[in-house]
C-alpha positions as CSV (number, residue, x, y, z in Angstrom):
1,M,-2.2,17.4,18.2
2,K,0.0,20.0,18.4
3,S,-1.9,22.8,20.2
4,K,-2.8,19.5,23.0
5,I,0.8,18.7,23.4
6,L,1.1,22.7,24.0
7,A,-1.7,23.2,26.5
8,I,-0.3,20.4,28.5
9,F,3.2,22.0,28.6
10,A,1.3,25.4,29.7
11,A,-0.7,24.1,32.3
12,S,2.2,22.3,33.9
13,L,4.8,25.2,33.8
14,M,1.5,27.3,35.6
15,C,1.7,24.9,38.1
16,S,5.2,24.4,38.4
17,T,5.5,28.2,38.5
18,A,2.4,28.8,41.3
19,A,4.0,26.1,43.4
20,H,7.6,28.0,43.3
21,A,6.1,31.2,44.4
22,A,4.0,29.7,47.4
23,D,5.5,30.2,50.5
24,Q,7.6,27.7,52.1
25,T,8.8,27.1,56.2
26,W,12.4,26.2,57.2
27,T,13.4,24.9,60.6
28,F,16.6,25.6,61.7
29,S,18.8,25.7,65.1
30,F,22.5,26.7,65.8
31,T,24.7,24.1,68.4
32,G,27.3,24.9,70.1
33,F,28.3,28.1,71.9
34,Y,30.7,30.0,73.9
35,N,29.2,30.8,77.4
36,D,30.8,33.7,79.1
37,A,29.7,32.5,82.5
38,T,31.5,29.4,82.9
39,Q,34.1,30.5,79.9
40,S,33.9,27.6,78.4
41,F,32.2,26.3,75.1
42,D,29.0,24.5,75.6
43,N,28.4,21.8,72.8
44,T,25.1,21.9,73.9
45,Y,23.4,24.7,74.1
46,S,21.2,25.2,70.8
47,I,19.1,28.6,69.7
48,G,16.7,27.5,66.7
49,G,13.4,28.0,65.6
50,A,11.7,28.6,61.7
51,F,11.1,30.7,59.0
52,T,8.4,31.2,56.5
53,G,8.4,32.8,53.3
54,S,9.8,32.8,50.0
55,D,12.2,34.8,47.1
56,R,9.3,36.8,45.3
57,N,11.7,39.2,44.2
58,A,13.7,36.3,42.4
59,D,16.9,37.8,43.5
60,G,18.5,34.3,45.5
61,T,18.0,35.8,48.3
62,I,14.6,35.8,50.9
63,D,14.9,39.3,52.9
64,S,12.9,40.4,55.6
65,G,10.2,41.5,53.4
66,E,9.7,38.3,51.7
67,I,8.7,36.5,55.1
68,S,5.2,35.6,57.1
69,S,7.0,34.6,60.0
70,F,10.5,34.3,62.2
71,V,10.5,32.5,65.5
72,V,13.2,32.1,67.9
73,D,12.1,30.3,71.1
74,G,8.3,30.9,70.9
75,V,8.4,34.5,69.8
76,D,7.7,35.7,66.2
77,Y,9.6,38.3,65.5
78,A,8.2,38.8,62.3
79,N,5.1,39.4,63.3
80,C,6.1,40.2,67.4
81,S,3.4,38.3,68.4
82,N,2.5,39.4,72.4
83,P,2.4,36.0,74.1
84,G,0.2,37.5,77.2
85,I,3.1,39.4,78.9
86,P,2.8,42.7,80.0
87,Y,5.0,45.5,78.6
88,F,6.3,43.3,76.0
89,H,8.3,44.1,73.1
90,C,9.9,42.7,70.4
91,G,11.3,43.3,66.9
92,L,13.3,41.6,64.1
93,S,16.1,44.3,63.0
94,A,17.4,42.3,60.1
95,F,17.3,39.2,58.6
96,S,18.2,37.1,55.1
97,Y,18.7,33.4,53.9
98,A,20.5,32.7,51.0
99,H,22.5,29.6,49.5
100,G,22.4,27.9,53.2
101,A,23.0,30.9,55.3
102,L,21.1,32.5,57.6
103,N,21.6,35.8,59.4
104,F,19.1,37.8,61.9
105,G,18.9,40.1,64.5
106,T,16.2,39.5,67.4
107,S,15.5,41.7,70.5
108,M,12.7,41.2,72.8
109,S,12.3,42.9,76.3
110,S,9.2,42.8,78.9
111,S,8.6,43.7,82.9
112,D,5.8,43.8,84.9
113,P,3.6,46.4,85.3
114,E,5.3,47.9,88.5
115,G,8.9,47.4,87.0
116,I,10.2,45.3,89.7
117,V,11.1,42.2,87.1
118,S,12.0,42.8,83.8
119,R,13.9,40.3,81.4
120,G,15.2,40.7,77.6
121,Q,17.2,38.6,75.0
122,E,19.2,40.2,71.9
123,I,20.5,37.8,69.4
124,T,22.6,38.9,66.3
125,S,23.4,35.0,64.2
126,G,27.0,35.0,63.9
127,V,28.0,36.9,66.9
128,Q,26.2,36.5,70.2
129,E,22.7,35.9,71.8
130,Y,22.7,38.0,75.1
131,R,19.9,37.7,78.1
132,Y,19.4,39.6,81.3
133,L,16.7,39.2,84.2
134,N,16.3,41.8,86.4
135,A,14.3,40.6,89.7
136,P,14.4,41.5,93.4
137,S,16.6,38.7,94.2
138,G,19.4,40.7,91.9
139,W,20.4,41.0,88.2
140,S,21.7,38.4,86.4
141,D,22.8,38.4,82.6
142,N,24.9,36.1,80.3
143,T,26.3,35.9,76.4
144,M,26.9,32.8,74.2
145,H,29.2,33.1,71.5
146,W,29.0,32.1,68.2
147,T,32.4,30.5,67.2
148,A,33.8,28.3,64.6
149,D,32.6,25.4,66.1
150,T,29.0,26.5,66.5
151,R,26.7,24.2,64.0
152,F,24.2,25.0,61.9
153,D,21.2,23.1,60.7
154,L,18.6,23.8,58.4
155,T,15.7,21.5,57.4
156,S,14.6,21.1,54.0
157,P,11.6,24.2,53.1
158,V,8.6,22.4,54.2
159,P,5.7,23.6,51.1
160,E,2.7,25.3,52.8
161,A,-0.8,23.6,52.2
162,D,-1.8,25.7,48.9
163,T,0.9,24.7,47.2
164,Y,0.2,20.8,47.8
165,A,-3.5,22.4,46.6
166,M,-2.3,24.0,43.8
167,L,0.0,20.7,42.6
168,L,-2.8,18.5,43.3
169,A,-5.2,20.8,40.8
170,G,-2.4,20.8,38.3
171,F,-2.3,17.2,38.1
172,A,-6.0,16.4,38.1
173,G,-6.5,19.0,34.9
174,L,-3.1,17.0,32.8
175,G,-5.4,13.6,33.7
176,V,-8.4,15.2,32.5
177,L,-6.7,16.3,29.2
178,A,-4.6,13.0,28.7
179,R,-8.2,11.2,29.3
180,R,-9.8,13.4,26.6
181,R,-6.8,12.7,24.3
182,R,-7.3,8.9,25.2
183,N,-11.0,9.0,24.4
184,A,-10.9,11.0,21.2
185,A,-8.1,8.5,19.9
């Protein structure tokens, strides 16, 4: 009897450990920035996205080596996916998430093959977002600054499908063990 209880405990522990190690997805947004162009606070301006990963080394922080994606404005900076724009470059210079605090640095630039039109964006969380556009009509740029009034929102992590599969398999195994125990009694 003790060995069956121990087996059930071990199975449930394995299922919970496997589920904990699986990647999860968080969505985030920062809302409200000081706009350099208008010299005023814009409470509707928002920077948002999502990241997927897990704290694989269990140090309490998810860092850039522990994420599989980091998306802002449709660009996956962790993988620098090219959205079909010629001469496109992007990068993730910094990333960490711990205890509800998200820190990151991104950069993106693109141009047409002739170099007539170019645009770019750099974001350093907690500091600023800088955007520029160089076109035949002229040069434009703007900086949005984080302030004490910038609001950070983060959703609870959403487990990936394999996490649910592992949990279901574990519960099914526990159900089989419980049924065998009842039938044996």
